[in-house]
N, CA, C and O of each residue as an XYZ file, in Angstrom:
348
protein
N       9.842     14.464     -3.420
C       8.585     14.292     -2.728
C       7.757     13.271     -3.483
O       7.665     13.300     -4.710
N       7.156     12.368     -2.722
C       6.330     11.318     -3.288
C       4.867     11.687     -3.082
O       4.456     12.009     -1.967
N       4.079     11.639     -4.161
C       2.648     11.931     -4.080
C       1.873     10.726     -4.590
O       2.293     10.059     -5.535
N       0.746     10.457     -3.962
C      -0.106      9.379     -4.438
C      -1.569      9.765     -4.277
O      -1.925     10.563     -3.410
N      -2.404      9.187     -5.124
C      -3.835      9.429     -5.057
C      -4.445      8.391     -4.130
O      -4.207      7.193     -4.284
N      -5.230      8.855     -3.171
C      -5.846      7.984     -2.175
C      -7.358      8.080     -2.316
O      -7.907      9.179     -2.387
N      -8.033      6.933     -2.355
C      -9.489      6.906     -2.394
C     -10.001      6.963     -0.961
O      -9.617      6.148     -0.122
N     -10.853      7.913     -0.693
C     -11.393      8.140      0.642
C     -12.591      7.213      0.883
O     -13.204      6.745     -0.076
N     -12.932      6.942      2.153
C     -14.044      6.040      2.461
C     -15.371      6.429      1.817
O     -16.156      5.544      1.477
N     -15.652      7.733      1.637
C     -16.903      8.184      1.037
C     -16.898      8.139     -0.480
O     -17.887      8.507     -1.115
N     -15.790      7.691     -1.072
C     -15.693      7.595     -2.521
C     -14.920      8.733     -3.164
O     -14.598      8.664     -4.350
N     -14.618      9.773     -2.407
C     -13.830     10.875     -2.929
C     -12.370     10.479     -3.077
O     -11.966      9.395     -2.656
N     -11.589     11.351     -3.672
C     -10.170     11.076     -3.857
C      -9.367     12.254     -3.347
O      -9.817     13.399     -3.394
N      -8.180     11.964     -2.864
C      -7.283     13.016     -2.372
C      -5.872     12.707     -2.843
O      -5.517     11.548     -3.056
N      -5.075     13.750     -3.003
C      -3.666     13.582     -3.340
C      -2.878     13.854     -2.069
O      -2.978     14.928     -1.475
N      -2.098     12.870     -1.666
C      -1.311     12.968     -0.443
C       0.165     12.949     -0.824
O       0.625     12.046     -1.523
N       0.898     13.952     -0.357
C       2.326     14.050     -0.650
C       3.126     13.985      0.645
O       2.733     14.555      1.663
N       4.248     13.286      0.592
C       5.142     13.216      1.746
C       6.567     13.014      1.259
O       6.808     12.774      0.076
N       7.490     13.113      2.176
C       8.888     12.931      1.807
C       9.277     11.454      1.805
O      10.386     11.103      1.402
N       8.361     10.584      2.257
C       8.636      9.149      2.303
C       7.612      8.384      1.483
O       6.429      8.724      1.465
N       8.083      7.346      0.805
C       7.175      6.485      0.073
C       6.424      5.613      1.076
O       7.014      5.123      2.039
N       5.129      5.420      0.853
C       4.318      4.600      1.752
C       4.876      3.179      1.771
O       5.218      2.614      0.732
N       4.957      2.623      2.962
C       5.447      1.265      3.086
C       4.388      0.281      2.619
O       3.187      0.525      2.743
N       4.853     -0.821      2.086
C       3.955     -1.851      1.574
C       4.220     -3.163      2.303
O       5.346     -3.471      2.693
N       3.155     -3.913      2.467
C       3.224     -5.256      3.029
C       3.849     -6.172      1.970
O       3.894     -5.809      0.795
N       4.321     -7.328      2.365
C       4.887     -8.278      1.392
C       3.865     -8.678      0.335
O       4.244     -9.051     -0.776
N       2.562     -8.605      0.664
C       1.516     -8.974     -0.293
C       1.288     -7.872     -1.333
O       0.610     -8.099     -2.335
N       1.851     -6.676     -1.099
C       1.705     -5.573     -2.039
C       0.737     -4.489     -1.604
O       0.726     -3.402     -2.181
N      -0.081     -4.771     -0.591
C      -1.039     -3.770     -0.099
C      -0.322     -2.719      0.751
O       0.793     -2.936      1.225
N      -0.992     -1.570      0.933
C      -0.464     -0.534      1.819
C      -0.344     -1.101      3.231
O      -1.243     -1.793      3.710
N       0.761     -0.805      3.887
C       0.996     -1.286      5.250
C       0.692     -0.173      6.240
O       1.280      0.906      6.177
N      -0.223     -0.441      7.146
C      -0.585      0.531      8.168
C      -0.088      0.105      9.542
O      -0.234      0.848     10.512
N       0.496     -1.081      9.632
C       0.958     -1.633     10.895
C       2.412     -2.067     10.784
O       2.933     -2.241      9.682
N       3.060     -2.238     11.922
C       4.413     -2.780     11.977
C       4.393     -3.996     12.900
O       3.669     -4.014     13.896
N       5.185     -5.005     12.569
C       5.247     -6.225     13.362
C       5.847     -5.935     14.739
O       6.874     -5.265     14.848
N       5.201     -6.445     15.782
C       5.610     -6.213     17.165
C       6.400     -7.369     17.782
O       6.626     -7.379     18.992
N       6.822     -8.343     16.970
C       7.587     -9.475     17.499
C       8.915     -8.961     18.043
O       9.599     -8.177     17.385
N       9.277     -9.401     19.242
C      10.507     -8.930     19.876
C      11.735     -9.490     19.166
O      11.854    -10.697     18.954
N      12.648     -8.584     18.805
C      13.907     -8.936     18.162
C      15.020     -8.220     18.926
O      15.241     -7.027     18.714
N      15.723     -8.930     19.811
C      16.711     -8.291     20.676
C      17.809     -7.521     19.938
O      18.297     -6.522     20.467
N      18.210     -7.940     18.754
C      19.311     -7.304     18.050
C      18.976     -5.977     17.377
O      19.879     -5.271     16.927
N      17.705     -5.630     17.304
C      17.304     -4.389     16.636
C      17.210     -3.245     17.636
O      16.857     -3.448     18.798
N      17.526     -2.052     17.175
C      17.478     -0.868     18.031
C      16.085     -0.657     18.615
O      15.951     -0.324     19.793
N      15.050     -0.847     17.804
C      13.680     -0.648     18.272
C      13.217     -1.764     19.208
O      12.287     -1.576     19.993
N      13.864     -2.919     19.122
C      13.480     -4.057     19.950
C      12.405     -4.936     19.343
O      12.064     -5.977     19.903
N      11.858     -4.520     18.180
C      10.820     -5.315     17.511
C      11.140     -5.478     16.030
O      11.982     -4.762     15.488
N      10.470     -6.414     15.383
C      10.688     -6.722     13.966
C      10.457     -5.504     13.074
O      11.289     -5.188     12.223
N       9.335     -4.825     13.267
C       8.967     -3.620     12.514
C       8.730     -3.843     11.026
O       8.774     -2.888     10.250
N       8.478     -5.089     10.607
C       8.141     -5.327      9.204
C       6.796     -4.671      8.918
O       5.867     -4.815      9.713
N       6.667     -3.955      7.802
C       5.378     -3.342      7.467
C       4.357     -4.412      7.092
O       4.654     -5.301      6.294
N       3.141     -4.329      7.671
C       2.097     -5.307      7.390
C       0.749     -4.609      7.203
O       0.460     -3.595      7.840
N      -0.061     -5.175      6.320
C      -1.405     -4.645      6.089
C      -2.370     -5.300      7.072
O      -2.013     -6.264      7.749
N      -3.580     -4.781      7.149
C      -4.582     -5.333      8.068
C      -4.955     -6.773      7.706
O      -5.226     -7.580      8.595
N      -4.972     -7.102      6.412
C      -5.360     -8.448      5.981
C      -4.321     -9.494      6.364
O      -4.682    -10.634      6.658
N      -3.055     -9.139      6.366
C      -1.990    -10.097      6.674
C      -1.620    -10.131      8.153
O      -0.983    -11.081      8.609
N      -2.010     -9.116      8.901
C      -1.626     -9.028     10.311
C      -2.350    -10.075     11.159
O      -3.519    -10.386     10.932
N      -1.627    -10.603     12.134
C      -2.195    -11.505     13.137
C      -2.042    -10.809     14.481
O      -0.950    -10.352     14.818
N      -3.115    -10.722     15.251
C      -3.088    -10.031     16.548
C      -3.287    -11.024     17.684
O      -4.421    -11.401     17.978
N      -2.199    -11.457     18.332
C      -2.314    -12.407     19.434
C      -2.832    -11.761     20.724
O      -3.280    -12.458     21.634
N      -2.768    -10.441     20.798
C      -3.246     -9.691     21.973
C      -3.599     -8.281     21.518
O      -3.171     -7.842     20.451
N      -4.367     -7.586     22.315
C      -4.768     -6.226     21.988
C      -3.531     -5.341     21.817
O      -2.657     -5.297     22.683
N      -3.478     -4.650     20.702
C      -2.375     -3.730     20.443
C      -1.106     -4.385     19.941
O      -0.094     -3.705     19.768
N      -1.130     -5.694     19.700
C       0.038     -6.424     19.187
C      -0.311     -7.000     17.830
O      -1.333     -7.668     17.671
N       0.549     -6.736     16.848
C       0.338     -7.236     15.494
C       1.601     -7.949     15.039
O       2.713     -7.481     15.285
N       1.421     -9.091     14.370
C       2.559     -9.870     13.898
C       2.474    -10.082     12.386
O       1.388    -10.230     11.826
N       3.638    -10.092     11.742
C       3.720    -10.406     10.316
C       3.518    -11.920     10.159
O       3.475    -12.647     11.151
N       3.396    -12.382      8.935
C       3.130    -13.805      8.693
C       4.239    -14.691      9.224
O       3.971    -15.754      9.784
N       5.495    -14.262      9.054
C       6.626    -15.063      9.538
C       6.573    -15.212     11.056
O       6.791    -16.302     11.586
N       6.286    -14.129     11.741
C       6.276    -14.183     13.200
C       4.972    -14.753     13.747
O       4.909    -15.143     14.913
N       3.937    -14.804     12.925
C       2.717    -15.525     13.313
C       3.071    -16.998     13.473
O       2.669    -17.632     14.449
N       3.823    -17.545     12.519
C       4.258    -18.941     12.595
C       5.157    -19.155     13.812
O       5.031    -20.164     14.505
N       6.059    -18.216     14.074
C       6.942    -18.314     15.234
C       6.136    -18.261     16.531
O       6.460    -18.964     17.489
N       5.092    -17.438     16.570
C       4.235    -17.346     17.748
C       3.563    -18.683     18.025
O       3.547    -19.139     19.168
N       3.002    -19.327     16.981
C       2.334    -20.603     17.179
C       3.313    -21.693     17.598
O       2.962    -22.559     18.400
N       4.535    -21.665     17.069
C       5.562    -22.626     17.491
C       5.909    -22.413     18.961
O       6.023    -23.375     19.722
N       6.076    -21.163     19.356
C       6.379    -20.829     20.751
C       5.228    -21.261     21.663
O       5.445    -21.867     22.712
N       3.998    -20.937     21.240
C       2.810    -21.270     22.033
C       2.676    -22.785     22.187
O       2.355    -23.275     23.269
N       2.919    -23.511     21.122
C       2.833    -24.983     21.138
C       3.874    -25.566     22.086
O       3.577    -26.498     22.833
N       5.087    -25.028     22.062
C       6.143    -25.558     22.938
C       5.822    -25.274     24.410
O       6.134    -26.087     25.280
N       5.209    -24.138     24.685
C       4.819    -23.810     26.076
C       3.724    -24.768     26.559
O       3.732    -25.198     27.713
N       2.784    -25.097     25.667
C       1.707    -26.005     26.045
C       2.237    -27.415     26.299
O       1.788    -28.085     27.229
N       3.188    -27.868     25.482
C       3.731    -29.217     25.678
C       4.583    -29.271     26.943
O       4.613    -30.302     27.615
N       5.276    -28.185     27.283
C       6.044    -28.138     28.532
C       5.108    -28.196     29.732
O       5.406    -28.874     30.715
N       3.995    -27.501     29.665
C       3.029    -27.480     30.770
C       2.401    -28.873     30.950
O       2.135    -29.299     32.074
N       2.174    -29.563     29.848
C       1.571    -30.894     29.919
C       2.524    -31.905     30.565
O       2.090    -32.832     31.248
N       3.833    -31.711     30.340
C       4.828    -32.617     30.931
C       4.969    -32.386     32.424
O       5.299    -33.291     33.191
N       4.708    -31.138     32.812
C       4.840    -30.854     34.059
C       4.972    -30.559     35.317
O       5.272    -31.434     36.129
């Protein structure tokens, strides 16, 4: 069992124990979100990389992307705009 001390919003502290270690974002912060970029080869259908609020990019309500897929989103968006301009 993994236990960690958590600082509460009011300044208090709590000890939280679970059977799983808390996931961390690549930056090292606690990850509260998972990347929603579609990945056809995965069982879940999405990337599911753990991401923190500071690193997450939200292109739409309820959708969060990791940094890698944020770049992929902008590349995809740019290609759609150039296709529309052509025609």
